[in-house]
Wavefront OBJ file of the C-alpha trace (Angstrom):
o trace
v -53.499 -6.911 9.824
v -55.176 -9.806 11.588
v -58.912 -9.866 10.757
v -61.081 -11.083 13.639
v -64.348 -12.417 12.412
v -66.898 -13.482 14.989
v -69.487 -14.581 12.496
v -72.892 -15.754 13.492
v -74.169 -18.867 11.778
v -77.429 -18.807 9.857
v -80.352 -20.261 11.875
v -81.984 -21.941 8.945
v -85.468 -23.205 8.683
v -86.899 -24.815 11.814
v -88.197 -28.354 11.603
v -91.612 -28.877 13.236
v -90.400 -32.119 14.843
v -87.154 -30.669 16.143
v -86.541 -29.825 19.798
v -86.486 -26.031 20.317
v -83.386 -24.405 21.823
v -84.803 -20.898 21.907
v -87.705 -18.797 20.813
v -87.822 -15.179 19.821
v -91.453 -14.276 19.559
v -92.874 -16.748 16.994
v -89.401 -17.567 15.602
v -87.837 -20.810 16.766
v -84.154 -21.812 16.865
v -84.060 -25.581 16.952
v -81.573 -27.781 18.687
v -80.639 -28.995 15.196
v -79.933 -25.367 14.184
v -77.762 -24.892 17.282
v -75.896 -28.208 16.876
v -75.119 -27.417 13.221
v -73.783 -23.942 14.019
v -71.901 -25.222 17.054
v -70.146 -27.980 15.001
v -69.007 -25.423 12.450
v -67.785 -22.976 15.107
v -65.901 -25.773 16.942
v -64.332 -26.963 13.725
v -63.121 -23.478 12.850
v -61.314 -22.816 16.122
v -59.188 -24.341 18.905
v -62.326 -25.248 20.765
v -62.198 -28.967 19.809
v -58.872 -29.564 21.643
v -59.982 -27.364 24.526
v -63.212 -29.290 24.944
v -61.380 -32.591 24.772
v -59.050 -31.486 27.597
v -61.886 -30.144 29.743
v -63.500 -32.943 31.790
v -66.007 -30.515 33.422
v -67.687 -29.750 30.173
v -67.542 -25.944 30.906
v -65.703 -25.087 27.661
v -68.426 -26.773 25.543
v -71.185 -25.190 27.635
v -69.725 -21.719 27.229
v -69.083 -22.136 23.541
v -72.578 -23.437 22.900
v -74.086 -20.571 24.869
v -72.053 -18.171 22.757
v -73.219 -19.763 19.507
v -76.864 -19.685 20.604
v -76.378 -16.007 21.605
v -75.201 -15.284 18.013
v -78.199 -17.077 16.522
v -80.630 -15.134 18.776
v -78.908 -11.811 18.073
v -79.127 -12.392 14.358
v -82.884 -12.908 14.666
v -83.183 -9.811 16.869
v -81.250 -7.708 14.360
v -83.469 -8.831 11.453
v -86.587 -8.218 13.484
v -85.249 -4.723 14.202
v -84.673 -4.189 10.494
v -88.321 -5.038 9.845
v -89.365 -2.773 12.666
v -87.541 0.104 11.003
v -88.440 -0.736 7.373
v -84.817 -1.435 6.481
v -83.941 -3.413 3.359
v -80.476 -4.559 2.212
v -79.484 -4.750 -1.454
v -77.001 -7.131 -3.098
v -74.855 -4.154 -3.917
v -74.597 -3.149 -0.260
v -73.569 -6.665 0.704
v -70.949 -6.594 -2.035
v -69.601 -3.302 -0.728
v -69.384 -4.752 2.790
v -67.479 -7.766 1.524
v -65.070 -5.488 -0.314
v -64.327 -3.734 2.985
v -63.467 -7.115 4.470
v -61.210 -7.817 1.518
v -59.364 -4.511 2.006
v -58.976 -5.068 5.783
v -57.737 -8.616 5.339
v -55.102 -7.503 2.835
v -56.562 -9.083 -0.221
v -59.076 -11.721 -1.436
v -56.674 -14.632 -0.816
v -56.031 -13.503 2.776
v -59.755 -13.117 3.422
v -60.447 -16.577 1.959
v -57.836 -18.022 4.244
v -59.575 -16.493 7.292
v -62.950 -17.802 6.107
v -61.546 -21.322 5.476
v -59.855 -21.476 8.857
v -63.092 -20.416 10.565
v -65.044 -22.995 8.591
v -67.471 -20.398 7.323
v -69.639 -21.139 4.293
v -70.306 -18.560 1.574
v -73.957 -18.430 2.623
v -73.050 -17.778 6.273
v -70.628 -15.028 5.232
v -73.244 -13.351 3.030
v -75.837 -13.510 5.833
v -73.387 -12.001 8.297
v -72.582 -9.173 5.941
v -76.277 -8.556 5.540
v -76.545 -8.263 9.358
v -73.604 -5.771 9.430
v -75.351 -3.594 6.811
v -78.567 -3.733 8.895
v -76.727 -2.526 11.996
v -74.989 0.263 9.992
v -78.328 1.444 8.603
v -80.019 1.435 12.010
v -77.066 3.301 13.490
v -77.264 5.882 10.688
v -80.976 6.346 11.235
v -80.475 6.953 14.929
v -77.380 9.192 14.804
v -77.981 12.755 15.889
v -77.035 15.613 13.636
v -73.522 16.968 14.506
v -73.317 20.767 14.270
v -70.344 22.784 13.085
v -69.946 24.035 16.635
v -69.774 20.408 17.891
v -67.000 19.665 15.434
v -64.996 22.745 16.281
v -65.347 22.072 20.046
v -64.065 18.541 19.626
v -61.099 19.798 17.692
v -60.273 22.444 20.280
v -60.639 19.974 23.159
v -58.088 17.636 21.445
v -55.771 20.321 20.182
v -52.824 18.917 22.198
v -53.708 15.261 21.533
v -54.710 13.509 18.328
v -54.701 16.633 16.221
v -51.868 18.415 17.964
v -48.139 18.474 17.331
v -46.495 15.064 17.439
v -42.867 13.995 17.771
v -41.084 11.043 16.237
v -39.182 9.744 19.180
v -36.769 6.962 19.960
v -35.505 6.240 23.406
v -33.313 3.958 25.512
v -34.568 2.809 28.899
v -32.153 1.635 31.541
v -32.487 0.608 35.190
v -29.760 2.982 36.512
v -28.573 6.514 35.755
v -25.061 5.156 35.194
v -26.254 2.819 32.466
v -28.064 5.688 30.728
v -24.970 7.893 30.932
v -22.944 5.059 29.431
v -25.433 4.757 26.609
v -25.116 8.509 25.879
v -21.316 8.242 25.801
v -21.518 5.486 23.216
v -23.902 7.490 21.012
v -21.753 10.700 21.329
v -18.687 8.602 20.406
v -20.327 7.754 17.068
v -22.306 4.582 17.691
v -25.797 4.455 16.107
v -28.621 5.258 18.523
v -30.703 2.364 17.285
v -27.940 -0.179 17.736
v -27.270 1.039 21.279
v -30.958 0.837 22.053
v -31.115 -2.791 20.767
v -28.077 -3.531 22.928
v -28.996 -2.039 26.271
v -32.611 -0.779 26.359
v -34.928 -2.723 28.752
v -38.061 -1.420 27.091
v -39.486 -4.572 25.387
v -41.870 -2.570 23.291
v -39.233 -0.498 21.479
v -35.788 -1.969 21.979
v -36.014 -4.315 18.986
v -37.060 -1.394 16.835
v -33.993 0.645 17.787
v -35.965 2.446 20.509
v -38.495 3.856 18.062
v -41.825 4.886 19.650
v -43.403 6.262 16.486
v -45.481 9.448 16.525
v -46.093 10.587 20.082
v -48.618 13.330 20.988
v -48.708 15.278 24.180
v -50.481 13.373 26.936
v -49.325 9.989 25.694
v -46.335 9.616 28.076
v -45.525 10.424 31.701
v -44.933 14.136 32.398
v -41.196 14.045 32.883
v -40.661 12.213 29.591
v -43.071 14.528 27.723
v -41.402 17.672 29.154
v -37.945 16.472 28.068
v -39.056 15.306 24.622
v -41.071 18.305 23.710
v -38.338 20.654 24.974
v -35.663 18.996 22.834
v -34.371 19.995 19.378
v -34.479 17.461 16.566
v -31.367 15.267 16.697
v -30.483 16.351 20.261
v -29.666 13.579 22.710
v -31.502 14.247 25.955
v -31.040 12.485 29.319
v -30.789 10.766 31.554
v -34.459 11.528 32.311
v -35.804 9.738 35.365
v -39.341 8.376 35.485
v -41.055 5.530 37.389
v -39.932 3.205 34.575
v -36.215 3.941 34.996
v -33.859 6.301 33.202
v -34.444 7.405 29.605
v -32.135 8.595 26.878
v -34.307 10.457 24.347
v -33.860 11.586 20.735
v -36.480 13.453 18.681
v -35.996 12.425 15.092
v -38.843 14.407 13.495
v -41.659 16.798 14.258
v -45.173 16.359 12.848
v -47.000 19.701 12.841
v -50.439 20.120 14.375
v -53.295 19.368 11.981
v -55.241 22.218 10.377
v -58.907 22.199 11.290
v -59.968 22.135 7.635
v -57.965 18.958 7.008
v -59.582 17.006 9.856
v -63.085 18.500 9.995
v -64.685 15.692 8.059
v -62.877 13.039 10.148
v -64.062 14.576 13.372
v -67.641 14.838 12.148
v -67.631 11.172 11.176
v -66.255 10.118 14.525
v -68.875 12.209 16.435
v -71.658 10.833 14.273
v -70.398 7.263 14.836
v -70.202 7.787 18.619
v -73.711 9.291 18.689
v -75.132 6.498 16.498
v -73.360 3.779 18.402
v -74.864 4.790 21.733
v -78.324 5.367 20.165
v -78.120 1.879 18.589
v -77.371 0.268 21.925
v -80.202 2.158 23.577
v -82.610 1.242 20.797
v -81.650 -2.464 20.842
v -82.009 -2.570 24.674
v -85.473 -1.167 24.376
v -86.387 -3.314 21.363
v -85.234 -6.495 23.078
v -87.349 -5.699 26.127
v -90.397 -5.706 23.863
v -89.652 -9.275 22.654
v -90.574 -12.515 24.276
v -87.302 -14.521 24.331
v -86.991 -17.899 25.963
v -84.058 -20.309 26.117
v -84.186 -23.939 27.008
v -82.605 -24.239 30.463
v -80.193 -26.962 29.306
v -78.323 -24.233 27.366
v -78.455 -21.586 30.113
v -80.672 -18.543 30.607
v -81.458 -15.469 28.603
v -80.016 -12.216 30.018
v -81.847 -9.267 28.362
v -79.484 -6.639 29.845
v -76.450 -7.993 27.998
v -78.512 -9.565 25.064
v -76.874 -12.933 25.609
v -77.337 -16.471 26.778
v -75.653 -17.025 30.141
v -74.415 -20.579 30.869
v -76.139 -22.097 33.910
v -72.970 -21.751 36.081
v -72.211 -18.106 35.192
v -73.758 -14.834 36.365
v -72.959 -12.385 33.654
v -72.644 -12.183 29.863
v -71.063 -10.168 27.087
v -72.086 -6.478 26.766
v -73.711 -4.699 23.902
v -73.360 -3.949 20.974
v -74.897 -7.034 19.390
v -72.841 -6.800 16.176
v -72.019 -10.261 14.815
v -68.575 -9.096 13.735
v -65.954 -7.417 15.927
v -62.978 -5.829 14.200
v -59.683 -4.820 15.742
v -59.485 -1.609 17.696
v -57.083 1.180 16.731
v -53.680 1.020 18.327
v -53.285 3.406 21.188
v -50.411 5.840 21.498
v -47.301 4.341 23.153
v -46.462 5.010 26.770
v -42.992 6.285 27.684
l 1 2 3 4 5 6 7 8 9 10 11 12 13 14 15 16 17 18 19 20 21 22 23 24 25 26 27 28 29 30 31 32 33 34 35 36 37 38 39 40 41 42 43 44 45 46 47 48 49 50 51 52 53 54 55 56 57 58 59 60 61 62 63 64 65 66 67 68 69 70 71 72 73 74 75 76 77 78 79 80 81 82 83 84 85 86 87 88 89 90 91 92 93 94 95 96 97 98 99 100 101 102 103 104 105 106 107 108 109 110 111 112 113 114 115 116 117 118 119 120 121 122 123 124 125 126 127 128 129 130 131 132 133 134 135 136 137 138 139 140 141 142 143 144 145 146 147 148 149 150 151 152 153 154 155 156 157 158 159 160 161 162 163 164 165 166 167 168 169 170 171 172 173 174 175 176 177 178 179 180 181 182 183 184 185 186 187 188 189 190 191 192 193 194 195 196 197 198 199 200 201 202 203 204 205 206 207 208 209 210 211 212 213 214 215 216 217 218 219 220 221 222 223 224 225 226 227 228 229 230 231 232 233 234 235 236 237 238 239 240 241 242 243 244 245 246 247 248 249 250 251 252 253 254 255 256 257 258 259 260 261 262 263 264 265 266 267 268 269 270 271 272 273 274 275 276 277 278 279 280 281 282 283 284 285 286 287 288 289 290 291 292 293 294 295 296 297 298 299 300 301 302 303 304 305 306 307 308 309 310 311 312 313 314 315 316 317 318 319 320 321 322 323 324 325 326 327 328 329 330 331 332 333 334 335 336
């Protein structure tokens, strides 16, 4: 798994003689702080070559605005922690680091990501501290989830995530005749996967022998779903016409619907996370509005709505949340 780390650099101690890039209340982020963080970010990415090729200077301006945004967001998060009497222990930071190790696939893999991003041990520790702070604020704000809420969520998704799923492989062709020819080859003894690799025009599954993985109801177009969920395991179905072309379908396995007792804890956790995430965004938006934040105009302008520095030539900025680390999203169910 590729680990995406958008780590905010530490702001460091401000020098009284340094020019100020931004202020958050009485806290200053100096130009020296910004330049130091910017140089590390540029060294740990493809930004250097992009900036060299960009005569307008827009790439550098955008990157610097992003780095300054991270520095400001870090200060905001720590002020929010003080506002809510949150403290972070060394043990909690160690636990957060172990989660990164697991996600990266091991300590060596994580270290490679850190080295490539030019992140110091101090920067990593400070970023992990910020992640713990956000998690604690989110937990404080999350609403209690009742048993009825959990059951309702399960019932609403009874045909989706928690419902019956099929292991499916398919062959997609442009014409009905091509699909019929594929069926003849399979019925004559050729392997379905080899035929799929040979003739299927679906780039997402052809190389895998047509395999789509576990497919729940609602994940594919209606005609495909009706044919697949009406088929017996091992039965070759088709040609099935959809807007994509003509499908030859085989159900290779059936995954039974989940029992409520087996997924109750998972659903509760997901509902609490959703509740806490929205509450965190609402809290941060309100908290930021109570702060006096100023940005030197040479670096852009402060946009409180998005909690970000907007370069002078742009009109919008990144959305909440203000988390300094953004991990990959779960893979969605495949389309037919």
